[in-house]
MIKOL-935645 format. One record per residue: residue number from 1; residue in three letters; x, y, z of N, C-alpha, C in turn. Coordinates in steps of 0.02 Angstrom, whole numbers, plus 50000, padded with zeros to 5 digits. Example, Ala and Ser with C-alpha at 12.3 -4.5 7.8 and 13.67 -1.06 7.14 Angstrom:
2
<pt nr="1" rest="Ala" n_u="50660" n_v="49716" n_w="50390" ca_u="50615" ca_v="49775" ca_w="50390" c_u="50660" c_v="49835" c_w="50390"/>
<pt nr="2" rest="Ser" n_u="50642" n_v="49888" n_w="50354" ca_u="50684" ca_v="49947" ca_w="50357" c_u="50645" c_v="50002" c_w="50394"/>
//
This chain:
131
<pt nr="1" rest="Unk" n_u="51166" n_v="43857" n_w="52354" ca_u="51206" ca_v="43863" ca_w="52319" c_u="51296" c_v="43826" c_w="52353"/>
<pt nr="2" rest="Unk" n_u="51326" n_v="43811" n_w="52361" ca_u="51411" ca_v="43800" ca_w="52390" c_u="51447" c_v="43860" c_w="52448"/>
<pt nr="3" rest="Unk" n_u="51425" n_v="43835" n_w="52502" ca_u="51459" ca_v="43905" ca_w="52538" c_u="51538" c_v="43903" c_w="52524"/>
<pt nr="4" rest="Unk" n_u="51564" n_v="43985" n_w="52532" ca_u="51625" ca_v="43960" ca_w="52538" c_u="51652" c_v="43970" c_w="52581"/>
<pt nr="5" rest="Unk" n_u="51730" n_v="43920" n_w="52566" ca_u="51760" ca_v="43942" ca_w="52626" c_u="51836" c_v="43933" c_w="52605"/>
<pt nr="6" rest="Unk" n_u="51875" n_v="43955" n_w="52649" ca_u="51961" ca_v="43932" ca_w="52642" c_u="51982" c_v="43862" c_w="52606"/>
<pt nr="7" rest="Unk" n_u="51929" n_v="43836" n_w="52582" ca_u="51981" ca_v="43761" ca_w="52529" c_u="51993" c_v="43775" c_w="52494"/>
<pt nr="8" rest="Unk" n_u="51959" n_v="43820" n_w="52467" ca_u="51979" ca_v="43843" ca_w="52377" c_u="51938" c_v="43873" c_w="52359"/>
<pt nr="9" rest="Unk" n_u="51910" n_v="43883" n_w="52295" ca_u="51864" ca_v="43938" ca_w="52259" c_u="51911" c_v="43960" c_w="52214"/>
<pt nr="10" rest="Unk" n_u="51854" n_v="44000" n_w="52185" ca_u="51872" ca_v="44048" ca_w="52116" c_u="51828" c_v="44096" c_w="52113"/>
<pt nr="11" rest="Unk" n_u="51834" n_v="44178" n_w="52112" ca_u="51792" ca_v="44232" ca_w="52093" c_u="51824" c_v="44226" c_w="52021"/>
<pt nr="12" rest="Unk" n_u="51804" n_v="44232" n_w="51976" ca_u="51812" ca_v="44306" ca_w="51903" c_u="51773" c_v="44328" c_w="51909"/>
<pt nr="13" rest="Unk" n_u="51812" n_v="44393" n_w="51881" ca_u="51789" ca_v="44463" ca_w="51844" c_u="51796" c_v="44488" c_w="51784"/>
<pt nr="14" rest="Unk" n_u="51740" n_v="44520" n_w="51759" ca_u="51784" ca_v="44540" ca_w="51680" c_u="51723" c_v="44595" c_w="51685"/>
<pt nr="15" rest="Unk" n_u="51739" n_v="44651" n_w="51675" ca_u="51810" ca_v="44682" ca_w="51619" c_u="51836" c_v="44711" c_w="51679"/>
<pt nr="16" rest="Unk" n_u="51882" n_v="44737" n_w="51686" ca_u="51937" ca_v="44749" ca_w="51734" c_u="51978" c_v="44787" c_w="51694"/>
<pt nr="17" rest="Unk" n_u="51961" n_v="44848" n_w="51700" ca_u="51976" ca_v="44902" ca_w="51645" c_u="52035" c_v="44943" c_w="51684"/>
<pt nr="18" rest="Unk" n_u="52102" n_v="44939" n_w="51644" ca_u="52152" ca_v="44959" ca_w="51680" c_u="52210" c_v="45006" c_w="51617"/>
<pt nr="19" rest="Unk" n_u="52220" n_v="45062" n_w="51647" ca_u="52268" ca_v="45089" ca_w="51593" c_u="52338" c_v="45047" c_w="51565"/>
<pt nr="20" rest="Unk" n_u="52340" n_v="45030" n_w="51527" ca_u="52408" ca_v="45009" ca_w="51463" c_u="52453" c_v="45055" c_w="51451"/>
<pt nr="21" rest="Unk" n_u="52510" n_v="45038" n_w="51475" ca_u="52565" ca_v="45092" ca_w="51425" c_u="52558" c_v="45058" c_w="51345"/>
<pt nr="22" rest="Unk" n_u="52574" n_v="45076" n_w="51311" ca_u="52582" ca_v="45055" ca_w="51238" c_u="52610" c_v="45114" c_w="51212"/>
<pt nr="23" rest="Unk" n_u="52604" n_v="45175" n_w="51179" ca_u="52629" ca_v="45212" ca_w="51182" c_u="52602" c_v="45262" c_w="51212"/>
<pt nr="24" rest="Unk" n_u="52543" n_v="45278" n_w="51239" ca_u="52517" ca_v="45323" ca_w="51290" c_u="52489" c_v="45262" c_w="51318"/>
<pt nr="25" rest="Unk" n_u="52465" n_v="45285" n_w="51414" ca_u="52398" ca_v="45231" ca_w="51418" c_u="52323" c_v="45238" c_w="51383"/>
<pt nr="26" rest="Unk" n_u="52301" n_v="45181" n_w="51367" ca_u="52256" ca_v="45167" ca_w="51330" c_u="52229" c_v="45129" c_w="51395"/>
<pt nr="27" rest="Unk" n_u="52143" n_v="45135" n_w="51403" ca_u="52113" ca_v="45091" ca_w="51458" c_u="52084" c_v="44998" c_w="51416"/>
<pt nr="28" rest="Unk" n_u="52108" n_v="44936" n_w="51438" ca_u="52086" ca_v="44882" ca_w="51391" c_u="52055" c_v="44834" c_w="51467"/>
<pt nr="29" rest="Unk" n_u="52004" n_v="44797" n_w="51436" ca_u="52009" ca_v="44780" ca_w="51501" c_u="52011" c_v="44706" c_w="51482"/>
<pt nr="30" rest="Unk" n_u="52039" n_v="44672" n_w="51567" ca_u="52064" ca_v="44611" ca_w="51585" c_u="52021" c_v="44549" c_w="51616"/>
<pt nr="31" rest="Unk" n_u="52012" n_v="44497" n_w="51597" ca_u="51967" ca_v="44455" ca_w="51673" c_u="52021" c_v="44454" c_w="51730"/>
<pt nr="32" rest="Unk" n_u="51999" n_v="44458" n_w="51769" ca_u="52013" ca_v="44486" ca_w="51837" c_u="51996" c_v="44409" c_w="51883"/>
<pt nr="33" rest="Unk" n_u="52034" n_v="44392" n_w="51904" ca_u="52052" ca_v="44321" ca_w="51965" c_u="52056" c_v="44319" c_w="52022"/>
<pt nr="34" rest="Unk" n_u="52019" n_v="44291" n_w="52066" ca_u="52042" ca_v="44298" ca_w="52123" c_u="52059" c_v="44230" c_w="52161"/>
<pt nr="35" rest="Unk" n_u="52098" n_v="44191" n_w="52236" ca_u="52087" ca_v="44135" ca_w="52245" c_u="52039" c_v="44147" c_w="52279"/>
<pt nr="36" rest="Unk" n_u="51997" n_v="44099" n_w="52315" ca_u="51982" ca_v="44103" ca_w="52392" c_u="52035" c_v="44064" c_w="52439"/>
<pt nr="37" rest="Unk" n_u="52067" n_v="44012" n_w="52429" ca_u="52123" ca_v="43991" ca_w="52482" c_u="52178" c_v="44061" c_w="52495"/>
<pt nr="38" rest="Unk" n_u="52176" n_v="44111" n_w="52461" ca_u="52205" ca_v="44175" ca_w="52465" c_u="52190" c_v="44231" c_w="52507"/>
<pt nr="39" rest="Unk" n_u="52109" n_v="44203" n_w="52537" ca_u="52072" ca_v="44236" ca_w="52579" c_u="52086" c_v="44266" c_w="52648"/>
<pt nr="40" rest="Unk" n_u="52072" n_v="44313" n_w="52687" ca_u="52053" ca_v="44321" ca_w="52756" c_u="52000" c_v="44308" c_w="52808"/>
<pt nr="41" rest="Unk" n_u="52009" n_v="44235" n_w="52804" ca_u="51929" ca_v="44204" ca_w="52842" c_u="51891" c_v="44268" c_w="52914"/>
<pt nr="42" rest="Unk" n_u="51846" n_v="44276" n_w="52912" ca_u="51851" ca_v="44333" ca_w="52984" c_u="51798" c_v="44298" c_w="53010"/>
<pt nr="43" rest="Unk" n_u="51784" n_v="44217" n_w="52989" ca_u="51764" ca_v="44145" ca_w="53045" c_u="51786" c_v="44095" c_w="53062"/>
<pt nr="44" rest="Unk" n_u="51840" n_v="44108" n_w="53094" ca_u="51889" ca_v="44054" ca_w="53104" c_u="51868" c_v="44001" c_w="53118"/>
<pt nr="45" rest="Unk" n_u="51807" n_v="43972" n_w="53196" ca_u="51803" ca_v="43929" ca_w="53206" c_u="51740" c_v="43921" c_w="53204"/>
<pt nr="46" rest="Unk" n_u="51708" n_v="43938" n_w="53132" ca_u="51662" ca_v="43880" ca_w="53069" c_u="51682" c_v="43858" c_w="53014"/>
<pt nr="47" rest="Unk" n_u="51714" n_v="43779" n_w="53030" ca_u="51748" ca_v="43765" ca_w="52982" c_u="51683" c_v="43717" c_w="52934"/>
<pt nr="48" rest="Unk" n_u="51710" n_v="43711" n_w="52869" ca_u="51691" ca_v="43700" ca_w="52842" c_u="51720" c_v="43642" c_w="52798"/>
<pt nr="49" rest="Unk" n_u="51710" n_v="43583" n_w="52784" ca_u="51775" ca_v="43550" ca_w="52739" c_u="51822" c_v="43547" c_w="52803"/>
<pt nr="50" rest="Unk" n_u="51823" n_v="43544" n_w="52841" ca_u="51896" ca_v="43561" ca_w="52890" c_u="51931" c_v="43644" c_w="52866"/>
<pt nr="51" rest="Unk" n_u="51883" n_v="43679" n_w="52861" ca_u="51925" ca_v="43757" ca_w="52805" c_u="51875" c_v="43793" c_w="52831"/>
<pt nr="52" rest="Unk" n_u="51894" n_v="43857" n_w="52873" ca_u="51852" ca_v="43890" ca_w="52892" c_u="51806" c_v="43924" c_w="52862"/>
<pt nr="53" rest="Unk" n_u="51745" n_v="43964" n_w="52862" ca_u="51692" ca_v="43986" ca_w="52805" c_u="51718" c_v="44054" c_w="52813"/>
<pt nr="54" rest="Unk" n_u="51685" n_v="44074" n_w="52749" ca_u="51685" ca_v="44159" ca_w="52699" c_u="51624" c_v="44183" c_w="52735"/>
<pt nr="55" rest="Unk" n_u="51622" n_v="44264" n_w="52747" ca_u="51559" ca_v="44296" ca_w="52774" c_u="51586" c_v="44360" c_w="52713"/>
<pt nr="56" rest="Unk" n_u="51540" n_v="44415" n_w="52709" ca_u="51519" ca_v="44482" ca_w="52668" c_u="51586" c_v="44512" c_w="52714"/>
<pt nr="57" rest="Unk" n_u="51626" n_v="44481" n_w="52768" ca_u="51674" ca_v="44515" ca_w="52780" c_u="51757" c_v="44499" c_w="52737"/>
<pt nr="58" rest="Unk" n_u="51750" n_v="44434" n_w="52749" ca_u="51810" ca_v="44423" ca_w="52706" c_u="51830" c_v="44445" c_w="52649"/>
<pt nr="59" rest="Unk" n_u="51892" n_v="44453" n_w="52655" ca_u="51935" ca_v="44499" ca_w="52586" c_u="51982" c_v="44476" c_w="52591"/>
<pt nr="60" rest="Unk" n_u="52014" n_v="44463" n_w="52514" ca_u="52031" ca_v="44423" ca_w="52472" c_u="52096" c_v="44479" c_w="52468"/>
<pt nr="61" rest="Unk" n_u="52160" n_v="44504" n_w="52490" ca_u="52212" ca_v="44533" ca_w="52487" c_u="52249" c_v="44566" c_w="52401"/>
<pt nr="62" rest="Unk" n_u="52249" n_v="44517" n_w="52366" ca_u="52252" ca_v="44522" ca_w="52318" c_u="52205" c_v="44463" c_w="52255"/>
<pt nr="63" rest="Unk" n_u="52219" n_v="44519" n_w="52174" ca_u="52184" ca_v="44500" ca_w="52129" c_u="52249" c_v="44493" c_w="52080"/>
<pt nr="64" rest="Unk" n_u="52212" n_v="44438" n_w="52031" ca_u="52276" ca_v="44417" ca_w="51961" c_u="52230" c_v="44429" c_w="51907"/>
<pt nr="65" rest="Unk" n_u="52280" n_v="44461" n_w="51856" ca_u="52235" ca_v="44455" ca_w="51794" c_u="52257" c_v="44500" c_w="51747"/>
<pt nr="66" rest="Unk" n_u="52250" n_v="44571" n_w="51785" ca_u="52250" ca_v="44632" ca_w="51762" c_u="52322" c_v="44665" c_w="51753"/>
<pt nr="67" rest="Unk" n_u="52370" n_v="44615" n_w="51754" ca_u="52475" ca_v="44658" ca_w="51785" c_u="52509" c_v="44680" c_w="51715"/>
<pt nr="68" rest="Unk" n_u="52472" n_v="44677" n_w="51671" ca_u="52488" ca_v="44724" ca_w="51619" c_u="52441" c_v="44782" c_w="51626"/>
<pt nr="69" rest="Unk" n_u="52437" n_v="44792" n_w="51637" ca_u="52377" ca_v="44872" ca_w="51640" c_u="52437" c_v="44921" c_w="51702"/>
<pt nr="70" rest="Unk" n_u="52483" n_v="44919" n_w="51714" ca_u="52532" ca_v="44948" ca_w="51765" c_u="52512" c_v="45020" c_w="51796"/>
<pt nr="71" rest="Unk" n_u="52460" n_v="45055" n_w="51718" ca_u="52452" ca_v="45147" ca_w="51739" c_u="52408" c_v="45120" c_w="51781"/>
<pt nr="72" rest="Unk" n_u="52338" n_v="45076" n_w="51828" ca_u="52306" ca_v="45067" ca_w="51870" c_u="52227" c_v="45040" c_w="51847"/>
<pt nr="73" rest="Unk" n_u="52185" n_v="45052" n_w="51881" ca_u="52124" ca_v="45037" ca_w="51865" c_u="52092" c_v="45076" c_w="51862"/>
<pt nr="74" rest="Unk" n_u="52040" n_v="45092" n_w="51789" ca_u="52019" ca_v="45172" ca_w="51774" c_u="51973" c_v="45187" c_w="51847"/>
<pt nr="75" rest="Unk" n_u="51948" n_v="45145" n_w="51882" ca_u="51886" ca_v="45159" ca_w="51919" c_u="51905" c_v="45160" c_w="51993"/>
<pt nr="76" rest="Unk" n_u="51960" n_v="45105" n_w="52003" ca_u="51979" ca_v="45082" ca_w="52068" c_u="52065" c_v="45117" c_w="52075"/>
<pt nr="77" rest="Unk" n_u="52086" n_v="45141" n_w="52011" ca_u="52156" ca_v="45137" ca_w="52049" c_u="52206" c_v="45134" c_w="52080"/>
<pt nr="78" rest="Unk" n_u="52185" n_v="45046" n_w="52063" ca_u="52239" ca_v="44987" ca_w="52079" c_u="52242" c_v="44945" c_w="52029"/>
<pt nr="79" rest="Unk" n_u="52291" n_v="44898" n_w="52020" ca_u="52323" ca_v="44849" ca_w="51994" c_u="52337" c_v="44776" c_w="52060"/>
<pt nr="80" rest="Unk" n_u="52290" n_v="44729" n_w="52032" ca_u="52303" ca_v="44668" ca_w="52096" c_u="52267" c_v="44674" c_w="52159"/>
<pt nr="81" rest="Unk" n_u="52239" n_v="44718" n_w="52142" ca_u="52163" ca_v="44752" ca_w="52246" c_u="52134" c_v="44686" c_w="52255"/>
<pt nr="82" rest="Unk" n_u="52119" n_v="44729" n_w="52304" ca_u="52068" ca_v="44658" ca_w="52333" c_u="51996" c_v="44649" c_w="52313"/>
<pt nr="83" rest="Unk" n_u="52004" n_v="44586" n_w="52325" ca_u="51929" ca_v="44553" ca_w="52314" c_u="51862" c_v="44567" c_w="52402"/>
<pt nr="84" rest="Unk" n_u="51813" n_v="44572" n_w="52349" ca_u="51748" ca_v="44574" ca_w="52440" c_u="51686" c_v="44527" c_w="52389"/>
<pt nr="85" rest="Unk" n_u="51659" n_v="44499" n_w="52443" ca_u="51604" ca_v="44468" ca_w="52412" c_u="51540" c_v="44514" c_w="52450"/>
<pt nr="86" rest="Unk" n_u="51492" n_v="44532" n_w="52394" ca_u="51454" ca_v="44604" ca_w="52357" c_u="51387" c_v="44588" c_w="52414"/>
<pt nr="87" rest="Unk" n_u="51362" n_v="44517" n_w="52398" ca_u="51297" ca_v="44473" ca_w="52419" c_u="51303" c_v="44420" c_w="52437"/>
<pt nr="88" rest="Unk" n_u="51283" n_v="44350" n_w="52480" ca_u="51285" ca_v="44330" ca_w="52512" c_u="51211" c_v="44314" c_w="52516"/>
<pt nr="89" rest="Unk" n_u="51210" n_v="44249" n_w="52579" ca_u="51142" ca_v="44200" ca_w="52594" c_u="51114" c_v="44266" c_w="52628"/>
<pt nr="90" rest="Unk" n_u="51037" n_v="44262" n_w="52630" ca_u="51001" ca_v="44291" ca_w="52658" c_u="50964" c_v="44262" c_w="52724"/>
<pt nr="91" rest="Unk" n_u="51004" n_v="44222" n_w="52729" ca_u="50968" ca_v="44154" ca_w="52785" c_u="51003" c_v="44134" c_w="52834"/>
<pt nr="92" rest="Unk" n_u="51063" n_v="44127" n_w="52812" ca_u="51150" ca_v="44106" ca_w="52857" c_u="51185" c_v="44156" c_w="52861"/>
<pt nr="93" rest="Unk" n_u="51211" n_v="44145" n_w="52925" ca_u="51256" ca_v="44190" ca_w="52966" c_u="51319" c_v="44186" c_w="52987"/>
<pt nr="94" rest="Unk" n_u="51383" n_v="44196" n_w="52988" ca_u="51452" ca_v="44166" ca_w="53017" c_u="51440" c_v="44224" c_w="53054"/>
<pt nr="95" rest="Unk" n_u="51481" n_v="44191" n_w="53123" ca_u="51499" ca_v="44248" ca_w="53169" c_u="51464" c_v="44333" c_w="53158"/>
<pt nr="96" rest="Unk" n_u="51427" n_v="44334" n_w="53134" ca_u="51369" ca_v="44413" ca_w="53115" c_u="51351" c_v="44420" c_w="53044"/>
<pt nr="97" rest="Unk" n_u="51400" n_v="44420" n_w="53005" ca_u="51387" ca_v="44459" ca_w="52938" c_u="51365" c_v="44398" c_w="52905"/>
<pt nr="98" rest="Unk" n_u="51315" n_v="44390" n_w="52858" ca_u="51305" ca_v="44345" ca_w="52800" c_u="51361" c_v="44303" c_w="52755"/>
<pt nr="99" rest="Unk" n_u="51324" n_v="44234" n_w="52743" ca_u="51384" ca_v="44169" ca_w="52738" c_u="51411" c_v="44197" c_w="52660"/>
<pt nr="100" rest="Unk" n_u="51448" n_v="44208" n_w="52639" ca_u="51469" ca_v="44191" ca_w="52564" c_u="51454" c_v="44129" c_w="52526"/>
<pt nr="101" rest="Unk" n_u="51421" n_v="44125" n_w="52465" ca_u="51414" ca_v="44072" ca_w="52424" c_u="51439" c_v="44097" c_w="52359"/>
<pt nr="102" rest="Unk" n_u="51436" n_v="43989" n_w="52312" ca_u="51461" ca_v="44011" ca_w="52260" c_u="51384" c_v="44076" c_w="52220"/>
<pt nr="103" rest="Unk" n_u="51422" n_v="44073" n_w="52176" ca_u="51366" ca_v="44127" ca_w="52113" c_u="51340" c_v="44181" c_w="52161"/>
<pt nr="104" rest="Unk" n_u="51390" n_v="44205" n_w="52188" ca_u="51371" ca_v="44257" ca_w="52255" c_u="51392" c_v="44333" c_w="52192"/>
<pt nr="105" rest="Unk" n_u="51388" n_v="44390" n_w="52199" ca_u="51395" ca_v="44454" ca_w="52175" c_u="51481" c_v="44454" c_w="52214"/>
<pt nr="106" rest="Unk" n_u="51515" n_v="44498" n_w="52156" ca_u="51590" ca_v="44504" ca_w="52228" c_u="51617" c_v="44554" c_w="52181"/>
<pt nr="107" rest="Unk" n_u="51686" n_v="44605" n_w="52234" ca_u="51690" ca_v="44695" ca_w="52175" c_u="51755" c_v="44644" c_w="52181"/>
<pt nr="108" rest="Unk" n_u="51802" n_v="44661" n_w="52123" ca_u="51862" ca_v="44647" ca_w="52136" c_u="51903" c_v="44709" c_w="52102"/>
<pt nr="109" rest="Unk" n_u="51967" n_v="44698" n_w="52119" ca_u="52018" ca_v="44726" ca_w="52115" c_u="52015" c_v="44805" c_w="52130"/>
<pt nr="110" rest="Unk" n_u="51996" n_v="44813" n_w="52206" ca_u="51991" ca_v="44880" ca_w="52229" c_u="51913" c_v="44862" c_w="52269"/>
<pt nr="111" rest="Unk" n_u="51929" n_v="44897" n_w="52343" ca_u="51870" ca_v="44906" ca_w="52373" c_u="51821" c_v="44941" c_w="52354"/>
<pt nr="112" rest="Unk" n_u="51832" n_v="44987" n_w="52334" ca_u="51791" ca_v="45025" ca_w="52269" c_u="51785" c_v="44987" c_w="52210"/>
<pt nr="113" rest="Unk" n_u="51763" n_v="44952" n_w="52199" ca_u="51774" ca_v="44892" ca_w="52142" c_u="51762" c_v="44902" c_w="52065"/>
<pt nr="114" rest="Unk" n_u="51849" n_v="44869" n_w="52018" ca_u="51829" ca_v="44907" ca_w="51979" c_u="51789" c_v="44863" c_w="51904"/>
<pt nr="115" rest="Unk" n_u="51800" n_v="44810" n_w="51966" ca_u="51769" ca_v="44763" ca_w="51923" c_u="51706" c_v="44711" c_w="51934"/>
<pt nr="116" rest="Unk" n_u="51661" n_v="44691" n_w="51929" ca_u="51599" ca_v="44634" ca_w="51922" c_u="51601" c_v="44574" c_w="51942"/>
<pt nr="117" rest="Unk" n_u="51621" n_v="44532" n_w="51985" ca_u="51628" ca_v="44470" ca_w="51959" c_u="51581" c_v="44412" c_w="52014"/>
<pt nr="118" rest="Unk" n_u="51587" n_v="44366" n_w="51999" ca_u="51567" ca_v="44324" ca_w="52035" c_u="51601" c_v="44227" c_w="52075"/>
<pt nr="119" rest="Unk" n_u="51594" n_v="44199" n_w="52111" ca_u="51629" ca_v="44168" ca_w="52154" c_u="51586" c_v="44108" c_w="52091"/>
<pt nr="120" rest="Unk" n_u="51632" n_v="44047" n_w="52073" ca_u="51635" ca_v="44044" ca_w="51996" c_u="51630" c_v="43946" c_w="52026"/>
<pt nr="121" rest="Unk" n_u="51708" n_v="43965" n_w="52063" ca_u="51721" ca_v="43880" ca_w="52045" c_u="51689" c_v="43882" c_w="52143"/>
<pt nr="122" rest="Unk" n_u="51664" n_v="43809" n_w="52148" ca_u="51670" ca_v="43790" ca_w="52236" c_u="51686" c_v="43775" c_w="52277"/>
<pt nr="123" rest="Unk" n_u="51717" n_v="43822" n_w="52347" ca_u="51756" ca_v="43797" ca_w="52371" c_u="51753" c_v="43719" c_w="52376"/>
<pt nr="124" rest="Unk" n_u="51697" n_v="43716" n_w="52399" ca_u="51696" ca_v="43628" ca_w="52455" c_u="51610" c_v="43606" c_w="52418"/>
<pt nr="125" rest="Unk" n_u="51636" n_v="43539" n_w="52415" ca_u="51533" ca_v="43510" ca_w="52417" c_u="51509" c_v="43457" c_w="52457"/>
<pt nr="126" rest="Unk" n_u="51505" n_v="43490" n_w="52518" ca_u="51469" ca_v="43459" ca_w="52575" c_u="51418" c_v="43514" c_w="52604"/>
<pt nr="127" rest="Unk" n_u="51423" n_v="43586" n_w="52607" ca_u="51379" ca_v="43608" ca_w="52647" c_u="51351" c_v="43669" c_w="52570"/>
<pt nr="128" rest="Unk" n_u="51273" n_v="43662" n_w="52581" ca_u="51265" ca_v="43690" ca_w="52541" c_u="51201" c_v="43727" c_w="52574"/>
<pt nr="129" rest="Unk" n_u="51189" n_v="43822" n_w="52542" ca_u="51174" ca_v="43862" ca_w="52592" c_u="51120" c_v="43852" c_w="52535"/>
<pt nr="130" rest="Unk" n_u="51074" n_v="43864" n_w="52542" ca_u="50994" ca_v="43867" ca_w="52538" c_u="50975" c_v="43915" c_w="52515"/>
<pt nr="131" rest="Unk" n_u="50953" n_v="43965" n_w="52559" ca_u="50935" ca_v="44021" ca_w="52578" c_u="50990" c_v="44086" c_w="52514"/>
//
């Protein structure tokens, strides 16, 4: 799979169940999206296609898609919360932690995740992590 970096990429999580005020707060599932270029890289000295690489310590501080659920997420108690990678490469390490890769499991909308997700869009297409 392609390695994740600061150049691009997109993480998608579903269902992100948030309480939405209709007349009373109702739990409604929303898609949750976070963008790779918004992440805070923790391996700034390892460049992939001229962009810093991402590892399991990389956190995207804000996700999008669940903004109508203003009464917060059911599991995390957050709306537009952070995204982090939960599963990375088993053999490639960037500055200590395993490298993050495309199709790796992510936790979306909170550090105690409200929605499971995947890195679905490649950040770059020149560096492959085979393990």
